[in-house]
VOGU-3710 file (C-alpha; in Angstrom, 3 decimals, decimal comma):
1> mknrlvygkl> 55,583/107,259/122,384  55,632/104,050/120,354  58,417/105,366/118,098  60,432/106,429/121,149  60,353/102,822/122,344  61,472/101,647/118,900  64,315/104,178/118,856  65,383/103,072/122,328  65,436/99,430/121,218  67,484/100,297/118,129
11> vlvtlfwggt> 70,072/102,117/120,238  70,274/99,032/122,467  70,673/96,833/119,373  73,695/98,853/118,259  75,051/98,647/121,806  74,632/94,845/121,712  76,362/94,665/118,324  79,172/96,922/119,505  79,606/94,582/122,468  80,009/91,553/120,177
21> fiagriaaha> 83,546/92,719/119,369  84,543/92,595/123,031  82,818/89,253/123,632  84,230/87,907/120,385  87,764/88,898/121,325  87,445/87,129/124,693  86,145/83,957/123,021  88,686/84,117/120,168  91,611/84,197/122,625  90,299/81,222/124,618
31> lpvmtaatlr> 88,975/78,838/121,958  89,799/77,699/118,414  88,045/79,912/115,877  85,715/77,210/114,531  84,796/76,054/118,036  83,953/79,575/119,225  81,732/80,153/116,190  80,019/76,769/116,624  79,192/77,388/120,277  77,901/80,890/119,491
41> favaaallll> 75,436/79,539/116,950  74,447/76,558/119,038  73,060/79,147/121,463  71,639/81,364/118,690  69,972/78,550/116,734  68,267/77,138/119,836  66,913/80,568/120,776  65,859/81,376/117,200  63,854/78,153/117,077  62,023/79,256/120,235
51> vawkmegglp> 61,394/82,715/118,770  60,094/81,236/115,496  57,776/78,904/117,394  56,448/81,653/119,678  56,041/84,389/117,066  55,158/82,394/113,945  54,056/78,978/115,175  57,192/77,235/113,924  59,171/77,066/110,696  57,538/76,724/107,274
61> klsmkqvgat> 58,354/73,918/104,862  60,902/75,000/102,257  60,834/74,594/98,514  63,987/73,254/96,859  64,887/76,782/95,763  64,499/78,057/99,332  66,622/75,186/100,651  69,450/76,286/98,355  68,992/79,962/99,220  68,970/79,423/102,993
71> aalgltgifl> 71,984/77,106/102,722  73,802/79,896/100,862  72,804/82,307/103,637  74,238/79,936/106,214  77,456/79,517/104,228  78,094/83,252/103,723  76,557/85,118/106,667  77,105/82,485/109,362  79,961/80,150/108,414  82,337/82,404/106,457
81> ynlcffgalg> 81,491/85,619/108,294  82,085/84,118/111,725  85,306/82,371/110,746  86,647/85,731/109,584  85,108/87,618/112,546  86,636/85,393/115,241  89,861/85,001/113,271  90,276/88,769/113,027  89,514/89,342/116,707  92,203/86,841/117,588
91> tmpagraalf> 94,830/89,031/115,919  93,669/92,678/116,140  92,099/95,049/118,722  88,317/94,873/119,115  87,832/98,628/118,620  89,763/98,640/115,349  87,725/95,676/114,070  84,479/97,472/114,994  85,410/100,405/112,747  85,852/98,065/109,783
101> ialnpvvtal> 82,322/96,741/110,162  80,926/100,224/109,459  81,830/99,630/105,798  79,194/96,890/105,450  76,488/99,091/103,841  78,990/100,635/101,417  80,428/97,308/100,259  76,891/95,922/99,921  75,858/98,899/97,778  78,889/98,399/95,512
111> aaaallrerl> 78,190/94,661/95,222  74,546/95,342/94,337  75,647/97,796/91,647  78,185/95,370/90,191  76,190/92,134/90,388  72,549/93,244/90,278  73,043/96,351/88,107  71,466/98,599/90,733  71,968/102,267/89,893  73,998/104,429/92,255
121> haakwigiav> 73,231/108,123/92,093  75,827/110,864/92,547  75,168/111,278/96,284  75,749/107,552/96,856  79,041/107,640/94,942  80,154/110,606/97,020  79,159/108,735/100,189  81,097/105,672/99,078  84,199/107,773/98,363  83,978/109,532/101,748
131> afcgaaivit> 83,499/106,217/103,577  86,512/104,642/101,894  88,650/107,698/102,681  87,656/107,243/106,331  88,439/103,528/106,141  91,862/104,290/104,649  92,624/106,582/107,595  91,591/103,864/110,072  93,431/101,051/108,280  96,675/103,027/107,860
141> rgdpgaalhd> 96,465/104,554/111,352  96,360/108,033/109,868  99,316/107,644/107,501  98,150/106,492/104,028  101,406/107,670/102,454  103,524/105,324/104,561  101,175/102,450/103,770  101,861/102,882/100,048  105,533/102,124/100,723  104,895/99,268/103,171
151> irsslgtgel> 101,375/97,888/102,823  102,112/95,095/105,301  102,425/97,652/108,094  98,722/98,477/107,685  97,099/95,383/106,240  97,852/92,481/108,535  96,012/89,176/108,899  93,314/90,703/111,083  92,568/93,525/108,639  92,376/91,117/105,695
161> lmlcaisswa> 90,041/88,832/107,640  87,762/91,771/108,508  87,619/92,752/104,834  86,666/89,142/104,043  84,015/89,281/106,776  82,518/92,431/105,233  82,473/90,768/101,800  80,774/87,681/103,259  78,106/89,862/104,861  77,509/91,715/101,586
171> aytligraal> 76,952/88,342/99,886  74,607/87,304/102,713  72,597/90,515/102,292  72,214/90,132/98,524  71,323/86,436/98,757  68,824/87,353/101,482  66,805/89,394/99,008  66,065/86,200/97,112  65,712/84,006/100,197  63,182/86,336/101,820
181> kglspiaatt> 60,720/85,894/98,956  58,024/83,784/100,546  59,834/83,582/103,889  59,620/85,871/106,904  62,898/87,407/108,170  62,689/85,209/111,297  62,217/82,003/109,287  65,009/82,869/106,833  67,425/83,776/109,622  66,586/80,663/111,653
191> yaalwgllfl> 67,169/78,387/108,674  70,414/80,267/107,883  71,565/79,817/111,497  70,784/76,088/111,370  72,701/75,668/108,102  75,587/77,728/109,446  75,668/75,692/112,645  75,818/72,490/110,594  78,753/73,755/108,503  80,578/75,028/111,591
201> avgagsdlat> 79,987/71,842/113,596  81,391/69,698/110,773  84,487/71,899/110,617  84,908/71,973/114,402  84,257/68,254/114,920  87,786/67,236/115,904  88,298/70,299/118,125  84,994/69,744/119,906  85,890/66,098/120,544  89,178/66,975/122,238
211> ldwsgiawev> 88,118/70,217/123,936  88,733/70,478/127,693  85,248/71,691/128,612  86,112/72,037/132,293  88,936/74,411/131,433  86,668/77,005/129,809  86,430/80,038/132,108  83,065/81,540/133,021  83,972/84,751/131,141  84,213/82,727/127,936
221> wasllylgaf> 80,839/81,056/128,521  79,312/84,458/129,320  80,777/85,855/126,093  79,365/83,009/124,002  75,943/83,390/125,640  76,055/87,134/124,987  77,032/86,595/121,345  74,235/84,091/120,783  71,427/85,695/122,811  72,033/89,455/122,631
231> gtvlgfvwyy> 74,336/89,858/119,644  72,312/87,547/117,397  68,747/86,795/118,510  67,556/89,823/120,489  69,463/92,180/118,196  67,844/90,618/115,131  64,290/90,672/116,507  64,464/94,294/117,681  66,199/95,437/114,494  63,388/94,064/112,337
241> egvkaigasr> 60,833/95,589/114,669  62,509/98,875/113,781  62,372/98,127/110,044  58,647/97,401/110,357  57,908/100,500/112,462  60,028/103,256/110,874  61,319/101,759/107,606  64,556/100,165/106,459  66,429/103,362/105,564  65,823/105,127/108,887
251> tavfnnlvpv> 66,646/101,938/110,769  69,888/101,415/108,825  71,203/104,820/109,958  71,389/103,464/113,524  74,137/101,082/112,338  76,518/104,039/112,491  76,408/103,702/116,278  77,878/100,176/116,211  81,532/101,245/115,765  81,021/104,058/118,298
261> fgvslaalll> 79,912/101,555/120,928  82,535/99,029/119,801  85,425/101,472/120,202  84,051/102,872/123,478  83,478/99,459/125,058  86,897/98,227/123,904  88,490/101,226/125,615  86,439/100,837/128,810  86,505/97,060/129,206  89,717/96,004/127,469
271> gepvlasmva> 91,800/99,129/127,980  92,428/99,537/124,250  93,720/102,977/123,152  91,494/105,277/121,102  93,714/106,785/118,409  92,995/110,135/116,743  93,040/108,332/113,375  90,276/105,999/114,616  88,068/108,943/115,596  88,691/110,936/112,402
281> ggvlvaagvt> 88,340/107,916/110,137  85,277/106,671/112,001  83,518/110,032/111,579  84,235/110,019/107,843  83,001/106,417/107,486  79,776/107,263/109,367  79,212/110,344/107,183  79,834/108,323/104,023  77,497/105,525/105,093  74,760/108,065/105,910
291> ltnr> 75,094/109,610/102,443  75,050/106,150/100,831  71,881/105,160/102,702  69,939/108,342/101,950
//
């Protein structure tokens, strides 16, 4: 019964994360990129501080090494990732962006092999190849041959920004392995969110000063609240409950549901078309990620 509750929470987490693409697209079309990211993490950081206080009695004091590591987490996983995330959603459909995010585990595995000399067995290499074939189908809208002749028709600004977002998240994940030594996941994430908020606020300073706050529609505020509360804080807490209860590998498999929910919600709420290439490519990416995570 306990595991059923954990599984239910993990499905909801992937639903929340799938919904971030819809909320992000709404915010990205109404606000400057840096401003949208700053407001998202103003909400997230405040809530994470409350969670850290309630669950762990507050935040621990950091060593100088941990200060540097958490600052790097904030730079990669919060600042750079969200600039690319909101920038991409301002120029491409939410469902298409959600399919890109499924490549996160594969890119992270490749980065770990290249930078940390982690060994990848044959099954993982096969999974990586399958996932990238699926990604190629999604990126080229089912016509890789045409893309070879005119790469610009497939790789626009939004696609390049999503690839940068995936790379930023891979860096965040690898840095997190060092940052989590001596720190709980909640403490590390809270410090990363605070650093990221600082970087974003500095970058958004001029926009925030001239922003017409009264002109922001309630849908935009609701989207920012959703991104901060559900897409960041509640999703994070429940995800790590899953890691603790059933293990990291079994929990990671649930990530395959994120693009499914992202594409479905984009079709239902934004009226975006679901192309055959998105379905076929998405299935291949999910299969490849599952093989890579085994």
